[in-house]
N, C-alpha and C positions, 0 to 999 in steps of 0.2 A: 348444885344450881350450875347450870351450865349456860353460857351465853353463846347466842349464833351468831357471826361476825354478818354483817349485810352486805350483800353483792354492791361491788362500785357500781356507782352512778353513773352510765354513758355518757351521759351528756359532760358529766363533769370530767372524765376521763379524756374525753376528745378534745378539751382546752385546755388540757396538761402541758406547761411549759418544760418541753424536752432542752435538756440544756447538759452538752459537755463542755468542764470549762478545760478548757487548755494549757492553765499557766496556774498553778497555786504552789504556794513554799512553805511545806511542813518543815520544821525546825527539827533534826537530830543532835544530839549532843553526842560529844567524845565517848562520854560512858556509853553512848547506844553505838559507838562502833568496835568502843575495847574488845567486845568477846571475838570480836573479827580479825583483831589486830594480834600479829606476832608478839612475843615479850620484849623482842629488840623493837620493833617501832612503837610500841606503847612510850618504851623508855627514851626513845628517838622525839616522839611529841612533849612528851613529859620536860623533857633536861632541854632541849633545841626550840621546840614548836616546829612550825609547818615550813618555814622558812619563803616567803613570797617574795617573787622574782625582783620585788624591786622595795625599796627603803621606804617611799612614802606610806607605806602602807598600815604603819603602828596608828595612826588617828583613827578616830572614830568615823565611820564610812557611811554615818545617814547623820541628818542633822541633828543635833541632842534636842530640839524640840519632838520629833518623831523619832524616838531610841528602836532600833532595828526595825524603823521603815513602814512602821506598823499602827493598823487604827487602833485607837485610843481604848477601844472595847475588845480588844484582839487577847489583850492577857488574861489567861483562865484563873478562875478563880482558884485560891490554895495556892498558888506559884507556879512557875514554869514559864518560856517564852512563848511569845506569839506563835501560834503553828505547831507547838510541842504536844499539844494534848489531843489524842484524836477524839475522845468525847467531847470534846467541847468545839473541835472543827466540825464534828457533827451536827451540834445544835446549831451552830452559828452559819453553817456552807451546806452541807451534803442534804442533811434530811433539811434543812430551812427552805432549800430550792429545790427540794426532792431530784437532785442531780442523777442521771444517769452516770456519768464517769467525770473523772478529774483527775488531770495529769500532772503528776508533782515533777518538781522541777528544784532539785536541791544546790542550794549558793554555799553554802558552809555547815559543817566542813566537811569537805570532798577533797582537798588536794589537788585537784584541778589547779594547773599552772604551776606549782610548787617547783623551785630550782633543782631538790634532790628529786631525780625522775621516779628513783626506784619507792621512796615517799610517797610519792605520787601515786603511783600504782597501786603502794599498797592499801593508801587511805581512800581510791576510788573503790576497790573491792570490797573494803567493810562498808563504805556507802552505800554499796550497792546491796551488800548482806542484810543492813540493817533497814533498811527500805522494805525487804520482804517480811522479816520478822516484826516491824514495829509495826508498818500504815498497809502493805497490800493483803498481809498474811490476815490480819484482822478485818478487812474490809475491801470487797471486791471491785468496788466501784474507784478505788484509787489505782491507777497505774504509774508504776515510777520510770523514769525517763534513766537510763544504761549511766551512768558516770564513768566518763573514760579519760586517762590522763593524757589529753590528746597531743602533748608536747613531745611524749615517745607513741609515734602512731603503730608499732609493732604491737606495743603491749595493749594499746586499746582495741586493735582487732581481736588481742587474743579473749582480752575480755567480755567483747562483742559475740564471737564465736561463743564463749560460755554460757552466757545468758539468753541468746538469741532463742527464740519457741516458748520461751517460758510465758504463758499468761501476765505474769507482774509487769512486765516491760513493755513499752508502747513505742519508745524511741530511742535514741543514741541522744546524748547532751553535752552540748562544748560551749564554749562561750566566746562573748563578740571580740575580746582582746586576746588574740592569738601572737605568739611570738613573731609571727611570721605570719603574711594573708594568707588566708584559709585556702585560695587555691592553689597556694604551691606544692608541690610535687609529695613532700614531708609528709602532709597530711593524708594523700590519698589511699595506704592502705585501710582509714576510717571510712571512708567512703566505700570503697570497695568490700571490703564486712558489712557496712551496711545493707548497701545495696543490693547482696548477695540472698539477705537475709527478710529484706521486703520491708526495713526499719528505717523510717525517716531518722536524720538528721536533724537536730534542732541547735540553732545558735541563740542563747540566752545571752543578753548584757552584761557585761561587767567582766571580769576576767585580771587577773595580773599577768600582764606581759612583759612588764621590765622595762615599756616604752610610755612616753607619756599620753594623755590620750588624745591630744592634739598632735599637730604635724608641727610645729612650735613652740613645745617646751611645755611644763606644768602647770595647769590652770589656777586660776590662786580662789574661786568659789566651786562652791557643790554644783549651783547651778549650771556652769561651766559643763560639768562635767556628764550631767543630767542631760543637757543639750546634745552632748556627743554623741549620745547611744545610737542615734541615727547615722551620725555619719560614718559609724566605726561599722554597722551594717551596711552601708553604702560600699565601702573600700572592701569587706568581706565579699559581699556579693559580685562587685563586679569582678574580683581577682578569681573567684568561682567559674563564671562565663568565661572569661578572658583565656585563663589557662585551659581552659576544656574540659574541666569535671566534668558537666552533664554532657560534654559529648562523648565525652571515654565510657562514662556511666549512666547510661540512659534510663535506668530506672530508680535513681536517683530523686528522694524528693526531701526539700529544706524548707525546716520551719525556723521563721524570722519572729524570737518572741521578744515583746517588751521594748521595741524600738519605734512604736508608732509606724507609721504606713504613706502619710500625707505625701513622702518624697519619693516615694516609688516611680511611680507614672511619670515624673519628670526625669529620674535616671535612666527608664527604659528610654525614653525618647534621646535622649543626649548622647548615652551607648551607641544607640542605635543610629544616629547621626555621625559619630565619630568612625565606628565600624565600616561606613560607605566609604569611607575618604581613607581610610586606613588598613582595609580588609587585604593588602596585600601582607601584612605584618603577621597575621594570624589565617593561615591557611588551614589550620586544624576547625577550624571554625564551620559547620556548611549552613547555617540558619542566621538572622539577626538575632542579637542579645535580648531583647524584650521576647522574641518568640522561646527561646529556653525558659527565662525569667516566669512566662505566663504559664510555661508546662510542666514548668519544678519548684516552683516556688513558692509558701502560702506564709501570709503574715496571720498575727494574732490583734486583736482588739485592743486591748489595754496596753498602753495611753493611746488612746484615741483623740486624733486633732479636731478640735471643738471648734468649727469656722463660725465666723460672724453670720453667713449666709449658709442655711442648711443645705441649699444645693451644692454648692462647693464640693462639701464632702461625699455626697450622693457620687457626683462623678468620679471626684478619685477614687470610691469605693467600687464603681463600675470599670473603671479604667484597668483597675487590678483585676478586676473577676469576680463575679459574687460566688464561685466555688473555690477562691483561693483564700478566704478570709474566716478566719479560725475564732469562736469567741474565748475572752479569758476573761479574769474578775482580779488578778493578782492578789488573791487572799494570800496572807494578810495583812497587805501591806495597805497604808495610809490612803492610797488611791485607786481602791479597791471599787470597782465597776458593777453595780447591780444588774444581774440579766434582764431583770425586768423592765429598766428605766434607763438604764446606758446607751441601748442603740437608737439610732434616728428614728422618729416616731414617723416616718415619710417612708419605710418600708414596707414594700409587699409581704404580704404572711407567708408567701414563699419565699422571699429572700432572708425573711427573719428565721424560719427556720433552716433554712442553708447553713446560715452564719452561727447560730446558738447549737446546730448540735449535726445535721444531716453533712456538711462538708467533713467535719471532724472522724465521723462513723464511715464513710467511707476511707479518708486518709489511713485510719491507726485499722482498719477492718473491725471495728466493733460488731456488737451483734446487736 
């Protein structure tokens, strides 16, 4: 006996919440990377570890009350770390919200920022291959970010060239705490390669740069480091603009991930004001800093500043540009944002559609 599948209800289809999640964190393991690492590099990892750029990285990276910075319900049944089980991720995220796409940003183990640049390159290669084997191959809704060993720009460019054009990858991934400011010319080969292939460059917060997260030394508390994410992105964005990266690479798009965005309009105003008085110092800039930012820079919604007066948040989003804001859940982390409830209630239907999916669809060229 056969059962006919009823046709979709047009009324329900028209009310479907189209969602493109621009920041999720699958958890690959070293065992996932092992098939793509040579015996030499596997032995190096087993014997000496990844050797991050500063010694204060040995402590637990997240509050012990929230291991892996994860939702309490994100630990897969049967064992494994949050984000490590594709079937469970489908149940909790992809299928639960009927998502069109989700962009994966891998935080570890990737080798990004490692002191040994050759090991960093080998691990980035393995992480990118594991992304295809474990995630994007089995589920086409998932798109990976190309992990690059960004402290070695030439090797990063080669990795971009190797993977550009494959449908598995949506963008290039860097971290916000680089060893030098992101606009410095040592990183330009990364932007050149990404721009040539129409790939946005994302800066996700965190990263081991070898420097304190503040300009005056090491913070005492985790909350200070979390608040610093917005300042690191202000510094890297100012550097990209003032060093002339966007003037040199006019097709380049940059995505700032998980740094909030309430600070961005104030930074644009401040840079414009300084530029008007100091423009003789930067003859390579042809426009106001805010004009470069509005044309080239996108932000993700999570974490979103929740203001006491809702209209303040709306004014901030309007100042950034409704077409420059991308929705993100940050799954499976504890501060996960539900696409059904996290955006301001006062948004128009069109503004909501733009943020939830249309902006990302246009930026990444998704069908």
